[in-house]
KOLLUMKE-194513 format. One line per 3 residues: number of its first residue (from 1); their letters; for each residue x, y, z of N, C-alpha, C, O. Coordinates in nm, 2 decimals, decimal comma, padded with zeros to 4 digits. Example, Ala and Ser with C-alpha at 12.3 -4.5 7.8 and 13.67 -1.06 7.14 Angstrom:
// residues 2
1	as	01,32/-00,57/00,78/01,23/-00,45/00,78/01,32/-00,33/00,78/01,42/-00,33/00,85 ~ 01,28/-00,22/00,71/01,37/-00,11/00,71/01,29/00,00/00,79/01,34/00,11/00,80
***
This chain:
// residues 155
1	xxx	-00,87/-00,91/00,45/-00,95/-00,80/00,45/-01,09/-00,79/00,47/-01,16/-00,85/00,40 ~ -01,14/-00,72/00,56/-01,30/-00,78/00,60/-01,38/-00,70/00,44/-01,36/-00,59/00,38 ~ -01,46/-00,78/00,41/-01,55/-00,73/00,27/-01,45/-00,70/00,13/-01,51/-00,67/00,02
4	xxx	-01,31/-00,71/00,14/-01,27/-00,71/-00,01/-01,15/-00,79/-00,06/-01,03/-00,78/-00,02 ~ -01,20/-00,87/-00,13/-01,07/-01,00/-00,20/-00,98/-00,92/-00,15/-01,00/-00,80/-00,14 ~ -00,85/-00,99/-00,09/-00,70/-00,94/-00,08/-00,66/-00,94/-00,21/-00,57/-00,86/-00,21
7	xxx	-00,68/-00,99/-00,36/-00,62/-00,97/-00,43/-00,63/-00,81/-00,46/-00,53/-00,74/-00,46 ~ -00,77/-00,75/-00,48/-00,81/-00,60/-00,50/-00,72/-00,53/-00,37/-00,70/-00,41/-00,40 ~ -00,70/-00,55/-00,30/-00,64/-00,48/-00,19/-00,45/-00,44/-00,21/-00,35/-00,36/-00,19
10	xxx	-00,48/-00,57/-00,28/-00,30/-00,55/-00,31/-00,27/-00,45/-00,47/-00,17/-00,38/-00,50 ~ -00,40/-00,47/-00,56/-00,40/-00,40/-00,67/-00,39/-00,26/-00,64/-00,29/-00,19/-00,65 ~ -00,50/-00,23/-00,59/-00,47/-00,07/-00,51/-00,32/-00,04/-00,45/-00,26/00,06/-00,49
13	xxx	-00,28/-00,11/-00,37/-00,17/-00,09/-00,37/-00,03/-00,08/-00,50/00,05/00,01/-00,52 ~ -00,04/-00,20/-00,56/-00,02/-00,15/-00,68/-00,02/-00,01/-00,79/00,07/00,05/-00,84 ~ -00,18/-00,01/-00,77/-00,17/00,12/-00,84/-00,09/00,26/-00,76/-00,06/00,35/-00,83
16	xxx	-00,06/00,27/-00,66/00,03/00,37/-00,59/00,11/00,35/-00,61/00,15/00,44/-00,69 ~ 00,18/00,26/-00,59/00,31/00,18/-00,66/00,37/00,23/-00,80/00,49/00,27/-00,81 ~ 00,27/00,25/-00,92/00,29/00,27/-01,03/00,31/00,43/-01,05/00,39/00,50/-01,11
19	xxx	00,19/00,46/-00,97/00,13/00,61/-01,00/00,24/00,70/-01,03/00,20/00,79/-01,10 ~ 00,40/00,70/-01,00/00,50/00,81/-01,06/00,58/00,76/-01,12/00,70/00,80/-01,12 ~ 00,52/00,64/-01,22/00,59/00,59/-01,32/00,72/00,46/-01,36/00,77/00,39/-01,45
22	xxx	00,70/00,49/-01,21/00,84/00,35/-01,15/00,79/00,28/-01,08/00,67/00,31/-01,03 ~ 00,87/00,13/-01,02/00,82/00,05/-00,89/00,93/00,06/-00,85/01,01/00,01/-00,93 ~ 00,99/00,12/-00,74/01,12/00,10/-00,69/01,10/-00,03/-00,63/00,99/-00,09/-00,63
25	xxx	01,23/-00,07/-00,58/01,30/-00,19/-00,53/01,23/-00,24/-00,37/01,18/-00,35/-00,33 ~ 01,26/-00,11/-00,30/01,16/-00,09/-00,20/01,01/-00,06/-00,19/00,95/-00,07/-00,08 ~ 00,95/-00,05/-00,29/00,83/-00,04/-00,28/00,80/-00,20/-00,32/00,72/-00,26/-00,25
28	xxx	00,86/-00,25/-00,42/00,82/-00,39/-00,41/00,84/-00,50/-00,34/00,78/-00,60/-00,37 ~ 00,93/-00,48/-00,25/00,97/-00,48/-00,11/00,87/-00,54/-00,01/00,84/-00,65/00,05 ~ 00,83/-00,38/-00,01/00,67/-00,41/00,09/00,55/-00,44/00,08/00,46/-00,45/00,17
31	xxx	00,55/-00,46/-00,08/00,44/-00,53/-00,11/00,45/-00,69/-00,12/00,38/-00,76/-00,05 ~ 00,55/-00,76/-00,21/00,62/-00,88/-00,18/00,61/-00,94/-00,04/00,58/-01,05/-00,02 ~ 00,65/-00,83/00,09/00,65/-00,87/00,22/00,50/-00,88/00,29/00,46/-00,95/00,39
34	xxx	00,43/-00,80/00,22/00,27/-00,82/00,30/00,21/-00,89/00,19/00,10/-00,84/00,20 ~ 00,20/-00,96/00,08/00,17/-01,03/00,04/00,23/-01,22/00,08/00,15/-01,31/00,09 ~ 00,34/-01,22/00,09/00,40/-01,31/00,18/00,32/-01,35/00,31/00,29/-01,47/00,34
37	xxx	00,31/-01,26/00,36/00,24/-01,27/00,49/00,10/-01,31/00,51/00,06/-01,38/00,59 ~ 00,02/-01,22/00,38/-00,09/-01,27/00,39/-00,12/-01,43/00,35/-00,22/-01,51/00,34 ~ -00,05/-01,44/00,33/-00,03/-01,59/00,28/-00,06/-01,64/00,12/-00,10/-01,75/00,07
40	xxx	-00,02/-01,53/00,07/-00,02/-01,52/-00,12/00,09/-01,55/-00,20/00,20/-01,49/-00,21 ~ 00,03/-01,70/-00,27/00,14/-01,80/-00,33/00,11/-01,83/-00,44/00,00/-01,80/-00,47 ~ 00,18/-01,89/-00,51/00,14/-01,96/-00,63/00,12/-01,82/-00,77/00,18/-01,72/-00,78
43	xxx	00,00/-01,90/-00,85/-00,06/-01,79/-00,93/-00,10/-01,64/-00,88/-00,11/-01,54/-00,96 ~ -00,12/-01,64/-00,76/-00,17/-01,50/-00,72/-00,10/-01,43/-00,71/-00,11/-01,32/-00,77 ~ 00,02/-01,48/-00,62/00,17/-01,41/-00,63/00,25/-01,34/-00,72/00,32/-01,24/-00,71
46	xxx	00,22/-01,42/-00,82/00,28/-01,43/-01,03/00,21/-01,31/-01,09/00,26/-01,23/-01,16 ~ 00,03/-01,33/-01,03/00,00/-01,19/-01,08/-00,06/-01,05/-01,05/-00,14/-00,96/-01,08 ~ 00,06/-01,09/-00,93/00,08/-00,96/-00,85/00,18/-00,89/-00,92/00,18/-00,79/-00,99
49	xxx	00,29/-00,99/-00,86/00,45/-00,95/-00,94/00,41/-00,91/-01,10/00,49/-00,83/-01,15 ~ 00,30/-00,95/-01,18/00,31/-00,87/-01,31/00,25/-00,77/-01,29/00,32/-00,68/-01,34 ~ 00,13/-00,70/-01,22/00,07/-00,64/-01,19/00,21/-00,47/-01,16/00,20/-00,36/-01,23
52	xxx	00,29/-00,49/-01,07/00,44/-00,47/-01,03/00,51/-00,41/-01,15/00,57/-00,30/-01,16 ~ 00,50/-00,51/-01,26/00,61/-00,46/-01,37/00,56/-00,36/-01,45/00,44/-00,35/-01,47 ~ 00,66/-00,28/-01,49/00,57/-00,14/-01,56/00,58/-00,15/-01,70/00,55/-00,04/-01,76
55	xxx	00,61/-00,25/-01,76/00,56/-00,31/-01,89/00,44/-00,34/-01,94/00,41/-00,34/-02,06 ~ 00,38/-00,37/-01,86/00,20/-00,45/-01,81/00,10/-00,37/-01,84/00,06/-00,29/-01,76 ~ 00,07/-00,37/-01,94/-00,07/-00,25/-01,95/-00,14/-00,27/-01,80/-00,12/-00,37/-01,73
58	xxx	-00,24/-00,10/-01,75/-00,24/-00,16/-01,66/-00,34/00,04/-01,63/-00,30/00,15/-01,67 ~ -00,45/-00,01/-01,55/-00,52/00,12/-01,55/-00,58/00,10/-01,39/-00,64/00,03/-01,31 ~ -00,51/00,23/-01,39/-00,54/00,26/-01,21/-00,66/00,29/-01,23/-00,71/00,22/-01,15
61	xxx	-00,75/00,36/-01,29/-00,86/00,35/-01,31/-00,97/00,28/-01,27/-01,04/00,30/-01,17 ~ -00,96/00,20/-01,36/-01,04/00,07/-01,36/-01,01/00,02/-01,22/-01,05/00,12/-01,16 ~ -00,98/-00,02/-01,17/-00,84/-00,08/-01,07/-00,95/-00,03/-00,91/-01,00/-00,10/-00,82
64	xxx	-00,95/00,11/-00,93/-01,00/00,18/-00,88/-01,16/00,15/-00,84/-01,22/00,11/-00,73 ~ -01,19/00,18/-00,95/-01,31/00,21/-00,99/-01,38/00,04/-00,95/-01,50/00,04/-00,93 ~ -01,32/-00,06/-00,95/-01,38/-00,17/-00,97/-01,38/-00,23/-00,77/-01,46/-00,32/-00,72
67	xxx	-01,29/-00,16/-00,72/-01,29/-00,22/-00,56/-01,34/-00,09/-00,49/-01,33/-00,10/-00,37 ~ -01,38/00,02/-00,52/-01,44/00,16/-00,45/-01,59/00,08/-00,40/-01,64/00,09/-00,28 ~ -01,67/-00,02/-00,51/-01,83/-00,02/-00,39/-01,83/-00,07/-00,30/-01,92/-00,06/-00,22
70	xxx	-01,67/-00,17/-00,30/-01,75/-00,26/-00,21/-01,68/-00,23/-00,08/-01,69/-00,31/00,01 ~ -01,62/-00,10/-00,06/-01,53/-00,09/00,05/-01,60/00,00/00,17/-01,65/00,11/00,14 ~ -01,59/-00,03/00,28/-01,60/-00,01/00,42/-01,54/00,08/00,48/-01,42/00,08/00,44
73	xxx	-01,57/00,18/00,59/-01,48/00,26/00,65/-01,36/00,23/00,67/-01,26/00,30/00,65 ~ -01,37/00,08/00,75/-01,26/-00,02/00,81/-01,17/-00,08/00,64/-01,05/-00,05/00,62 ~ -01,23/-00,12/00,58/-01,14/-00,18/00,45/-01,04/-00,06/00,42/-00,92/-00,06/00,43
76	xxx	-01,16/00,08/00,37/-01,07/00,22/00,36/-00,98/00,24/00,40/-00,88/00,26/00,33 ~ -00,98/00,24/00,53/-00,86/00,29/00,65/-00,76/00,23/00,62/-00,65/00,29/00,59 ~ -00,78/00,11/00,63/-00,69/-00,02/00,67/-00,58/00,00/00,48/-00,46/00,00/00,50
79	xxx	-00,62/00,01/00,38/-00,55/00,02/00,24/-00,56/00,18/00,24/-00,45/00,18/00,20 ~ -00,59/00,28/00,25/-00,52/00,36/00,26/-00,37/00,46/00,33/-00,28/00,53/00,30 ~ -00,43/00,37/00,48/-00,28/00,38/00,59/-00,17/00,33/00,52/-00,06/00,39/00,52
82	xxx	-00,19/00,15/00,40/-00,07/00,07/00,36/-00,07/00,13/00,23/00,02/00,07/00,16 ~ -00,13/00,23/00,15/-00,12/00,30/00,06/00,02/00,34/00,09/00,12/00,31/00,03 ~ -00,02/00,44/00,23/00,07/00,57/00,23/00,23/00,52/00,33/00,33/00,59/00,36
85	xxx	00,21/00,40/00,36/00,36/00,33/00,41/00,40/00,27/00,28/00,52/00,24/00,29 ~ 00,36/00,25/00,20/00,39/00,21/00,02/00,47/00,35/00,00/00,58/00,39/00,03 ~ 00,38/00,39/-00,06/00,44/00,55/-00,08/00,57/00,62/00,00/00,66/00,67/-00,06
88	xxx	00,56/00,62/00,14/00,69/00,62/00,15/00,80/00,53/00,16/00,91/00,58/00,19 ~ 00,79/00,41/00,13/00,90/00,30/00,11/01,00/00,33/00,00/01,06/00,23/-00,04 ~ 01,02/00,46/-00,06/01,10/00,53/-00,13/01,20/00,62/-00,09/01,31/00,65/-00,13
91	xxx	01,10/00,67/00,06/01,20/00,79/00,10/01,07/00,94/00,04/01,06/01,05/00,09 ~ 01,01/00,89/-00,03/00,95/01,06/-00,11/00,79/00,98/-00,12/00,78/00,86/-00,15 ~ 00,70/01,05/-00,10/00,60/01,03/-00,15/00,56/01,12/-00,25/00,57/01,24/-00,23
94	xxx	00,50/01,06/-00,38/00,53/01,15/-00,50/00,37/01,17/-00,48/00,28/01,08/-00,45 ~ 00,34/01,34/-00,50/00,25/01,36/-00,59/00,13/01,26/-00,65/00,02/01,25/-00,61 ~ 00,21/01,21/-00,76/00,09/01,15/-00,81/00,05/00,98/-00,73/-00,03/00,90/-00,77
97	xxx	00,11/00,98/-00,63/00,10/00,88/-00,60/-00,03/00,93/-00,47/-00,12/00,86/-00,45 ~ -00,02/01,03/-00,42/-00,13/01,09/-00,35/-00,25/01,10/-00,41/-00,36/01,06/-00,38 ~ -00,20/01,19/-00,55/-00,33/01,15/-00,64/-00,38/01,05/-00,67/-00,50/01,08/-00,71
100	xxx	-00,35/00,91/-00,69/-00,43/00,79/-00,70/-00,48/00,78/-00,53/-00,61/00,77/-00,55 ~ -00,46/00,77/-00,40/-00,57/00,78/-00,30/-00,68/00,90/-00,31/-00,80/00,87/-00,30 ~ -00,64/01,00/-00,32/-00,75/01,10/-00,35/-00,87/01,03/-00,49/-00,99/01,06/-00,51
103	xxx	-00,82/00,97/-00,55/-00,91/00,90/-00,67/-01,03/00,81/-00,62/-01,14/00,81/-00,65 ~ -00,94/00,73/-00,51/-01,00/00,63/-00,41/-01,10/00,72/-00,34/-01,22/00,69/-00,33 ~ -01,06/00,82/-00,29/-01,18/00,89/-00,21/-01,26/00,96/-00,29/-01,37/00,99/-00,23
106	xxx	-01,23/01,00/-00,41/-01,38/01,04/-00,47/-01,42/00,96/-00,55/-01,50/01,02/-00,63 ~ -01,41/00,85/-00,57/-01,47/00,72/-00,59/-01,54/00,61/-00,46/-01,58/00,49/-00,48 ~ -01,54/00,67/-00,33/-01,59/00,59/-00,28/-01,70/00,69/-00,25/-01,80/00,66/-00,18
109	xxx	-01,68/00,82/-00,29/-01,80/00,92/-00,26/-01,78/01,02/-00,14/-01,88/01,08/-00,09 ~ -01,66/01,04/-00,09/-01,59/01,12/00,01/-01,56/01,24/-00,05/-01,47/01,25/-00,15 ~ -01,63/01,37/00,01/-01,65/01,51/-00,07/-01,50/01,60/-00,01/-01,45/01,65/00,10
112	xxx	-01,48/01,60/-00,13/-01,32/01,67/-00,12/-01,28/01,81/-00,01/-01,17/01,84/00,02 ~ -01,37/01,85/00,01/-01,36/01,94/00,17/-01,32/01,82/00,28/-01,27/01,85/00,39 ~ -01,32/01,71/00,25/-01,34/01,63/00,34/-01,15/01,53/00,34/-01,10/01,49/00,44
115	xxx	-01,09/01,53/00,22/-01,00/01,44/00,20/-00,88/01,53/00,27/-00,82/01,45/00,33 ~ -00,81/01,66/00,28/-00,71/01,72/00,36/-00,67/01,59/00,49/-00,58/01,51/00,52 ~ -00,83/01,62/00,54/-00,82/01,57/00,69/-00,81/01,42/00,69/-00,78/01,37/00,80
118	xxx	-00,82/01,33/00,59/-00,80/01,18/00,58/-00,67/01,13/00,54/-00,63/01,02/00,58 ~ -00,59/01,24/00,45/-00,45/01,28/00,36/-00,36/01,22/00,52/-00,31/01,11/00,55 ~ -00,38/01,37/00,62/-00,37/01,40/00,73/-00,37/01,26/00,81/-00,27/01,20/00,84
121	xxx	-00,50/01,21/00,82/-00,45/01,07/00,91/-00,37/00,97/00,88/-00,29/00,90/00,95 ~ -00,40/00,96/00,73/-00,36/00,85/00,66/-00,24/00,84/00,70/-00,19/00,75/00,76 ~ -00,16/00,98/00,65/00,01/01,02/00,66/00,08/00,95/00,82/00,15/00,85/00,85
124	xxx	00,00/01,07/00,92/00,06/01,02/01,05/00,00/00,89/01,11/00,00/00,86/01,23 ~ -00,07/00,78/01,01/-00,13/00,64/01,05/00,01/00,56/00,99/00,07/00,46/01,04 ~ 00,04/00,62/00,90/00,17/00,50/00,81/00,32/00,53/00,90/00,40/00,45/00,93
127	xxx	00,33/00,68/00,94/00,46/00,72/01,04/00,39/00,61/01,17/00,45/00,51/01,20 ~ 00,29/00,64/01,22/00,30/00,52/01,37/00,34/00,41/01,35/00,40/00,35/01,44 ~ 00,31/00,33/01,21/00,30/00,19/01,18/00,47/00,17/01,13/00,54/00,06/01,16
130	xxx	00,52/00,28/01,05/00,63/00,23/01,07/00,75/00,26/01,23/00,85/00,20/01,27 ~ 00,70/00,39/01,28/00,79/00,37/01,38/00,78/00,24/01,49/00,88/00,18/01,55 ~ 00,66/00,21/01,49/00,65/00,05/01,54/00,71/-00,03/01,50/00,72/-00,12/01,59
133	xxx	00,75/-00,05/01,41/00,86/-00,14/01,31/00,94/-00,12/01,36/01,01/-00,22/01,39 ~ 00,99/00,04/01,39/01,18/00,04/01,40/01,18/00,02/01,55/01,30/-00,01/01,58 ~ 01,08/00,03/01,69/01,09/00,00/01,74/01,10/-00,17/01,79/01,19/-00,22/01,86
136	xxx	01,02/-00,21/01,72/01,03/-00,39/01,72/01,19/-00,47/01,65/01,25/-00,57/01,68 ~ 01,22/-00,36/01,54/01,36/-00,42/01,52/01,46/-00,39/01,61/01,56/-00,47/01,60 ~ 01,46/-00,29/01,72/01,56/-00,32/01,80/01,50/-00,37/01,87/01,59/-00,39/01,94
139	xxx	01,38/-00,42/01,95/01,36/-00,50/02,04/01,38/-00,64/02,04/01,43/-00,71/02,13 ~ 01,34/-00,70/01,91/01,37/-00,85/01,92/01,52/-00,94/01,93/01,63/-00,88/01,91 ~ 01,52/-01,00/01,95/01,61/-01,09/01,97/01,67/-01,08/01,86/01,61/-01,08/01,75
142	xxx	01,79/-01,08/01,87/01,89/-01,07/01,75/01,81/-01,20/01,63/01,80/-01,17/01,51 ~ 01,78/-01,32/01,69/01,77/-01,44/01,59/01,61/-01,36/01,50/01,58/-01,39/01,39 ~ 01,55/-01,30/01,55/01,43/-01,20/01,49/01,50/-01,11/01,41/01,50/-01,10/01,29
145	xxx	01,57/-01,02/01,51/01,61/-00,92/01,44/01,67/-00,84/01,31/01,67/-00,73/01,26 ~ 01,71/-00,98/01,29/01,77/-00,92/01,09/01,61/-00,92/01,05/01,54/-00,82/01,05 ~ 01,56/-01,05/01,02/01,43/-01,01/00,95/01,34/-00,92/00,97/01,24/-00,92/00,91
148	xxx	01,37/-00,82/01,08/01,25/-00,72/01,09/01,36/-00,61/01,08/01,33/-00,49/01,05 ~ 01,44/-00,63/01,08/01,54/-00,48/01,04/01,58/-00,48/00,87/01,67/-00,41/00,82 ~ 01,51/-00,54/00,81/01,53/-00,59/00,68/01,37/-00,49/00,62/01,35/-00,41/00,53
151	xxx	01,28/-00,56/00,70/01,13/-00,50/00,68/01,18/-00,36/00,69/01,22/-00,31/00,59 ~ 01,19/-00,29/00,82/01,19/-00,11/00,86/01,27/-00,07/00,73/01,25/00,04/00,67 ~ 01,39/-00,17/00,68/01,52/-00,05/00,58/01,49/-00,06/00,45/01,57/-00,04/00,36
154	xx	01,31/-00,13/00,44/01,29/-00,12/00,27/01,20/-00,03/00,29/01,14/00,01/00,19 ~ 01,17/00,02/00,39/01,03/00,11/00,40/01,14/00,25/00,40/01,09/00,36/00,40
***
């Protein structure tokens, strides 16, 4: 992520995953897969797991306030798209998950009247991303097919 420490990016995803008061297995799988693909290991991965543990004290407001000042348009676009991919992982985008994304918009200074169009863009971008994963799952040879298929079905 250009300009954003990878741990903060995953903390934003944890904010979205925790927003509705639960972290589903599907959400956990999406975050773990992305973290492993990003090369997170050891202590960093363990900290991420703790963030996903609902018993761990956690302030979405603090995380979002920490990350907002350093976000560029590019990092915000990537984080918001991925937040919608994550929110859709359990087949339901909860209003609380959308509220976390909206709060991030507010903290980076996006005017309220511009936010609906950005939410719509992010939803479409997430759908497009998931459509691509489904197409790849169908197109990959059998040896690669199972892992891609698992990723698609976890969303």
